N, C-alpha and C positions, 0 to 999 in steps of 0.2 A: 345612711348606709340603706343599701338596696337590696330588697328581697325578690324572690321568684314570687310570692304568691301575688304581686299589683297587677299581674295580668288575669283577667277573668276567663275561668275554668265553665268549657261546656258542658253541663250536667247533659247526661247519656237518659237517665230517669224520664227527666225534664222535654227534652228533642224528641225519645219515643211517646209520650202525651201528647205532644203539639201535633206527630206525626199519625195520632190515631185520632186525635180531634178533626185531624183535617178531613181524616177517612171517613170517619160519621157524619160527619156536613155535608160530603160531598151528595149532590142532589140526588146521582143514581145509587146509593147506599141502598136505601127501602127494597130496590129490584132486586139488587145481587143478595141481601139477608134473606127475601120472598122467596129464589129463586132457589136457595139452597134449605130451606126450611121446608116449599111442595116437596122437593127430591128426598129427603130426610123423612117426611110424610109417607109416599110411597114404598122407601124401602121398608117401613116399619108396617103398613099394611101389609108388605106381601112378604113379609116376615124374615128377609134383608137378599133374597131369591133376585137373580139376575139387576143386582144394583148398578151395577157400570152398563149395562146392554138399557136400561131403563133413562138414564144421562145421555147416551150414544143416540138413541133413539128422536129423543128429545134437539139435538142436538142437528140432526137431520132434516128432519121438520121445521125444528127452527132456522135455520138456515135463509128457507127458504121465503119465512118471513120476515124475517131479519132484512133480505135488500130490499119486500115491499116497503121494508120500516124505515128504510134506509132513504128512498127519495119523501116518503110521507115527513119524514124530518127536515130534509131541506129547505121543500115546501113551508111548513108552521115553521121555520126559523127565519123565511124569510118573510114576516110581519104581512098585516095585512087582512087579519082572521084567515087566513089561506088555510086551508084543507082541500088535498085532493079527495073526493070523493067518485073517483073512478077510476080507481088504483082495479078492488075487483074485478070489473070487466074491462078493464086489459089485460090485467092475467089469464082470463078466459080467452077472449079474443087474440091475444098472442099464442095460446099453447094450441091452438085451431088452427095457427096459419102456420106455426113451426111444424108440427107435426104434417102439414099437409107439403110444406117443399121435404118434408128429410122420408119421409113413405114406407118408413118404416128402415133404411138406407143407410148404414153409415158413409157412404160417399157422401151423402147428402146435409150431413151433420154439422158442419161450419157453415151453409145458404141456410138451417134450416135455423139456427140459435139467431143470423143476421134477420131473417123475416120475422122472427119474436120480438127482436130488441128493436125494427124498424119501424114494429105495428105500434109498438109502445110508445117510439119519442114523436111517431106522427099524432097519434091520441095527445102527447100533452103540449103537444105543438098546436092544436085547436084548441085544446081548453087555457092554454097563454095566451090564445087573440084572441076569447070570449070574455078574458078576464081581466087583460093589461089594454085590449085595444079598444075592446064595445066596454066595455066597461061593467061588464056582468059580477057580483059576489063569487067569490071563490066559489062557494058550497052550493049554486045555482048553477054558475058555469058546469063546474065538473060532472056534475049531478043528471045536468042534461046532455054531456056527452058520453055517459056513463048507459043514459040509458039508449042514446041511440047505438051504439056501442051495444049491446045487450041483442037491438033489433039485426044487427049486422049479423051477431054470432050466431042467434034463432035464424039465420036466412044460410048464411053459410054453410054453418054445420052439417044442415040436412046432406050435403053432396060429398062432405067429407067426411073419411076414415080417420081420425086419430093415432096416428099410432107411431109414437117416439123412435129415434135410431138408437138399436140397441147398446150400440157403447154408452152413449148421454143415459140410458138406462142404467146401464153396470158400474157409469160413476156417481150415483146416484146411492147406491146401495154398496160401495164397496169400503175397503175397509184397511187403512195400513197400519195394519197392527190392531192393534185396541181400537184407535181412534178413527172415524167416519172421513173422509175425502174429505164429502163435500161441506163437514163443521171444518177442514181446514179452509177451504176455498172462500166459508163463509167468513174468516177471520181473515185472511187476503182484504175482502171486500172494503170488509169493516179500518181495514188498516190505512185503506186507499181512500177511501171516506174521513177518514180523521184526518189526511192529510191533507185532504182537498178541502174540510172546512177550516182545519183550526191551520193551517202552513204553507197557505197560499193568499193573496192576494185576494183572489176571487171571494175563499171563503169570507176572507175577512169582511168582504163588500156583502157577503148574503148578512153575518151577521148584524154589523152595523146598522145596512136598512132593516131589517127585525127588530131593533132599538132606537131608533132614529128613521124614517126614513125622510125628515125633511133636512136633517143635520148631513147624513149622508150627500143630499141631491149638491148639499152646500159646498160638499166636497171632491165632488165632481165625481160622483157614483153617480147613474142611474137608474133611480129603483124602480121603475117596469121594468126594463130588461134584467134586470137580476129575476124580479121575482117571474119573469117570463121562464128563463132559464132553467130555475129550481122545477117549473113544471114539465118542460120538457123532462131535465133529469129524471124526473119523479117515475114516467112514461115509462124511459127507459128501462129502470131500475125495476119496474112491473112486469117490462114485458119480458124483464130476463125472469124473474122468477118466475113468472106464467112457465117458461120452456122448462124449468126445473123441476116444477112441479108436476108438470104433465109427462113428465122424463118418469119421474118419482110411484106416480099413481098408474101407468106402465100406456098412457093415450089421453087426449085432451077431455073433456067431458063436461056440456055448457052448465051442471054448480059449482066446477072446479077453486072461480073463486070469490066463491060466495061467503067463507067463512073469511078473509080475508081484508073485507070493507073495514067491518070495527077494530079488529087487530089488530090492523099496519096504524091505527092512530092511536088506539092503548098504548103501543109497545114502546112510542116515545113519547104520552104522556108519562107514563110508568114509570121510565128511562130516566126521566131529571128533564127531557128538553120544555123552554116556559112556550108550554102555547099560546101567549099574544107576540112572540118571537124574540129571536135577537138571543137566541142561549141554545146549542144544538148539543149535545152528546151521546156521541157514538158508543161509547160503550155502554151506557144505559140502556139505548136499544136494543144490543144485544145480550145485557141481561134479563131485557122487559120481554123478550123474544123468546127468550132460552124459558122465562116465567111463564109466560101465559101458555108454552107447547106441557112443559110439565103440571100444569094448573088443568089442561086438556085433558092429560093423564088419569093426573089421579080424583078426575071425574068419572072417565070410567073404572078405573079401578071402586072407583066406591057406588057404581049402577046411579051416577048423580045426570040428571037429562038435559039430553042439550040446553034445554033453554033457562035452565039453574046456569048454567057454564055461562051465557052471555048477561045474566045478572049481574055471576061475581065478576063477570070483566068491566063489565057498568058502573059496581062497589067500587071496585079499589081504583080505577079512573076517575071518577069521583071524588073519594080519599084523598084523591093525589092532589086534586085539584083545592080540595078546600086545603090541605099542608101547603100549599104554594102561594096561598093568599095569606097565612100569618103573616104579622110584621118582620118575622125573622126572617123570612126567603122571599119576601120580595124583590124584585127586582133591583 
């Protein structure tokens, strides 16, 4: 005699618990929790006033950091100790190039954006040549390029009136209902980055090279070429971030990218990307960007000195790296 109870039944509570467990164990989960905690702290300190405006403003500024951080994520995911220390310098120089081409005219909007991105790509290409062809360590090579770009900026900016296109300026501050338009743009860029990293053979090669360059080479991948391409990609994204930062600020400035050198690395590490390479998390970079922006806002609300805000960012990075080295979270 057969019974209907012979087929195992799926336990809904058990499935829900397993899903929650996967979410909690996800490497980007702490960044999302920190983001929500920082937001709630700001709302509590401001007595609930402007709770959405706070998050909206963070989304605007965080989008610029997100774009710069995504480029940094590709470099770090490629392994070999890859970190791009030229990001902040690329952003500043690209901002001046873009604003010089735009000249405050909407007719020059597209050429100006392309000029800023092209400057970043050129810087990334120099980084790639120094690191993969000459053999310089990434930290040394990118920092040397950064200092060179800083000198070029100092010379070039003396004869440039850094004025962005009014249309681009309006884009960075516009809202679609309560949602900032540039925040939507940031989500689109993040989705594209996710597709490239997780749904294309190129992205899989980046992670494979970051995990084991020798094995990836035996499988037909050219590790040096893949790593070189990540520096070019980082430069292009840093250039775009610099153009948007200049538009949001109303024009280019010599200190425009100063706050992004540490922050572009911090959002990647805090977001759960392995600092040793081999695993990139786009969602974590987004959460990390919003988290750091909210922490900056929280520091301003509590009148915390800028120096202490950098100390907090450094402590967060150390804590995340320490947690990443625990036996349960090693690659």
